[in-house]
N, C-alpha and C positions, 0 to 999 in steps of 0.2 A: 553764589548763584548767578546764572546767567540765561537770560531770556532771548530769543531769538526769533524776530517775525522774519518768515522766508516766504518770497514768491515762486512756486514752482510751476514752471510752465512743462508742459505733455504733449505727447501726441495726443489729440483731441479723442480718438475713439476708446484711448487707454486710461482716461480721467479715472473712472471710479475703481479699476484695476490700481492705479498706481496710488490713489487715495487709500486704499484699504492697506496697502505694503506701507504706505506712510505712517499710518494709523496704527502700524504693528511696532514699529519702531519706539523703543524706551524714550521716555519723554517727550513725545510728538503728538500734538494735538491737531488734527486738521479741523478748521474753523470756517473754510470757504471751498465749495466747487463750484467752476464755470465750466461744464463739459462741452460745451459748443465751443468753446474758445481755448479750450485745455490749459485751464488756469486753475491751481490749488494753494492756498494759503495755508500755512502752518505757524505753530508758535512751538518751538523746541526749549524745553527746560534742560540745562544741564548744571551739574554741580561746579566746575570748572571750565576753562579755556580748552583745556585738551580733549575733554568730555564734546564739548561743544564743537570743535573742529572735527572729532570722529563722528559726531552726528551729520553734522553736514556734510561729510564726505558720502556718509552712508545714503544720504537723500540722493546726492548726485548720482550714485551709483544704481540707483532702481531701474530695473529697463523700464522703458518709456518716459524717462525724466529728459528732457530737452535741456533745459536749464533751472539752477537753481540760485536766485538771488537774495542775499540777505536786505531787508527793507529795514529792519528795526532791529535795536539791538540794548538789552537793560544787563548793567551789570552791577552786580551788587553784593555785599559781603555775606549778608544775612539771606536764608532760604526767604522767597518772596513768594506772598499769598494776596488773596485779597485785593486790594484796591489797586494795588501794582500791576497784577494780572490782568484783572480789569481793563487799568490804562493800556497794556500792550495790545490787548483784544479790541480795544475801541479804535485802534489805529489801524487795524489790519481787517476788521469785518467788514463786510459790503452793509449799505444801508438796507438794501433789499436783497434777496435771492434764494435760491431753493434751498440752500444749506443752512438757512438761519436755524435750524433747529440744531446744528451740531454745536452751534456756541451757546448752549441753554438760553435762548431767546435772546441774547445781546446782541443787536444787528446794528452797527453803528460803524463808520469810519470813512477814510477817504482813498480807498484803494481805488476809486475808479477815478477820483478825481485826480489822481497823480499821472493819469495818461495808461494805467495798468489795463486796460479795458479788452 
């Protein structure tokens, strides 16, 4: 099981459109959007490295995506749920923001502290 935290930069006017396309990809969860800056944070869950790479390439190919950067990666042999997924989300989600509802109320991370504003 692989979990990847991915920061996606997009053309700002297309942020919501791209976020919907991202959310439609298998194993991808949109955790934060900043439409003014054209930034989207996603967590991708994949069964193996090949599926992870294929998913990452699919993200890069969505119209409107300027770049996608791997920010965090978790690799494990067992399916990961619960505490491990919460740890990934905690590192990726903003402390505040309009998309906090997308993460089920878990609004915490160091996304802005890393200069990814």
